[in-house]
C-alpha positions, -999 to 999 in steps of 0.1 A, spaced: 25 -567 -307 48 -587 -332 76 -578 -305 55 -596 -282 49 -625 -302 86 -627 -304 91 -633 -273 67 -653 -263 76 -675 -291 109 -676 -275 98 -683 -238 77 -713 -255 108 -729 -269 126 -724 -235 99 -737 -215 87 -769 -233 124 -782 -242 132 -780 -206 102 -796 -194 109 -825 -224 77 -820 -239 69 -843 -267 67 -832 -307 83 -801 -298 83 -789 -332 46 -794 -342 39 -781 -306 53 -747 -318 34 -746 -351 1 -744 -332 14 -715 -310 24 -693 -342 -7 -699 -358 -26 -696 -322 -7 -662 -325 -16 -649 -354 -55 -648 -345 -69 -623 -320 -102 -639 -319 -112 -658 -286 -109 -690 -302 -125 -728 -300 -105 -762 -305 -120 -772 -334 -121 -733 -346 -77 -738 -342 -78 -767 -356 -94 -755 -390 -69 -725 -387 -39 -746 -385 -52 -769 -417 -56 -738 -434 -22 -732 -433 -14 -767 -443 -9 -780 -413 -27 -815 -399 -33 -823 -366 -59 -839 -350 -81 -821 -325 -70 -839 -295 -34 -826 -303 -46 -797 -307 -65 -797 -273 -37 -810 -255 -13 -783 -269 -36 -756 -258 -40 -775 -221 2 -772 -218 1 -733 -232 -21 -728 -203 -1 -748 -182 28 -727 -189 3 -687 -191 6 -688 -230 -35 -694 -231 -62 -684 -210 -92 -708 -212 -125 -690 -203 -162 -702 -207 -186 -671 -214 -219 -675 -207 -217 -713 -203 -211 -716 -236 -182 -741 -252 -147 -731 -243 -125 -707 -261 -86 -698 -257 -69 -661 -258 -34 -652 -253 -23 -645 -220 7 -617 -225 27 -614 -195 18 -576 -177 -15 -572 -200 -50 -575 -185 -82 -566 -205 -122 -571 -198 -148 -585 -218 -178 -574 -236 -201 -602 -246 -229 -599 -270 -258 -621 -266 -273 -620 -299 -239 -624 -319 -218 -640 -298 -189 -616 -304 -165 -610 -278 -150 -574 -272 -115 -566 -251 -117 -536 -234 -95 -521 -208 -99 -490 -182 -73 -478 -163 -99 -461 -141 -119 -496 -136 -88 -511 -126 -74 -488 -102 -111 -485 -87 -111 -524 -79 -78 -521 -57 -92 -502 -38 -126 -515 -33 -104 -548 -22 -78 -524 0 -109 -509 21 -121 -539 28 -84 -557 34 -89 -576 7 -59 -588 -6 -68 -596 -49 -52 -619 -69 -68 -621 -96 -102 -605 -114 -120 -605 -142 -147 -584 -156 -179 -596 -181 -202 -576 -195 -232 -593 -209 -251 -571 -235 -258 -563 -269 -234 -551 -292 -240 -517 -319 -243 -537 -349 -272 -560 -335 -288 -532 -317 -293 -517 -351 -321 -545 -359 -332 -549 -320 -343 -515 -317 -373 -520 -334 -405 -539 -315 -404 -577 -314 -419 -606 -294 -408 -606 -261 -399 -646 -268 -369 -631 -286 -355 -611 -258 -322 -624 -239 -323 -632 -198 -313 -597 -183 -328 -577 -207 -345 -544 -197 -372 -537 -225 -408 -517 -224 -440 -530 -232 -451 -517 -268 -482 -534 -282 -498 -562 -273 -510 -582 -303 -536 -617 -303 -569 -603 -301 -594 -589 -272 -587 -624 -252 -551 -625 -248 -550 -587 -242 -574 -589 -219 -552 -617 -197 -525 -594 -198 -547 -567 -188 -554 -588 -160 -520 -599 -150 -512 -563 -142 -490 -562 -172 -497 -523 -192 -484 -510 -224 -450 -488 -217 -440 -510 -184 -405 -517 -179 -399 -550 -177 -367 -574 -168 -359 -603 -183 -352 -631 -156 -352 -661 -173 -353 -672 -204 -345 -706 -215 -357 -710 -255 -381 -733 -242 -409 -738 -217 -421 -711 -192 -405 -677 -194 -401 -651 -164 -399 -615 -162 -401 -584 -138 -421 -553 -136 -423 -531 -104 -408 -559 -84 -430 -581 -93 -424 -614 -112 -450 -628 -139 -445 -662 -150 -456 -660 -191 -461 -693 -214 -442 -692 -247 -474 -687 -267 -483 -654 -248 -453 -643 -245 -449 -640 -280 -477 -617 -281 -460 -589 -262 -438 -568 -282 -414 -550 -265 -384 -524 -273 -349 -523 -257 -348 -498 -228 -318 -479 -235 -293 -472 -204 
């Protein structure tokens, strides 16, 4: 990777000077610090990292430099799951996909040649000329899953999760209401929407159910292992 980074720095210097980009020396320092981290980083996080290295640039200057780095192909701009904008290295000839934990928000990179080849075959089978692609898998990482396997209130689940009802709490009234809706202990349900406020929508056996947050709090569930 050191060899790749050395090549990136050489090409950065060549292109930025060739295009007469202003304040080159300061922008080059930003590139060097950017290459030191393998994280998917926000503008403010990079500005703080620069600060830690003794470089004091405004957030706007860091953002503008990242914009130029994206323009010339040294960085990629991502917005995972409608979250904040993050930037990662763009090394020529290197492709990877992402797994995003919906609990801790950590992002994991992976590469699988079988998936790459399959996507090419699918595109060819449909006579489709593929220019670029990306894969994003959302779920719960192994670290978070350790704390996620015990029963928890339905209200704490994330959109897209597949869980099993383990228990009803809250007294006979709440239990009867849930049973009258058609929900039972052992039902496997999908979380259709959960926006952390207002009602949430779940699906069980191809039926949708709308639950208020108070009632959803009384349903204890566990994730279904795939």
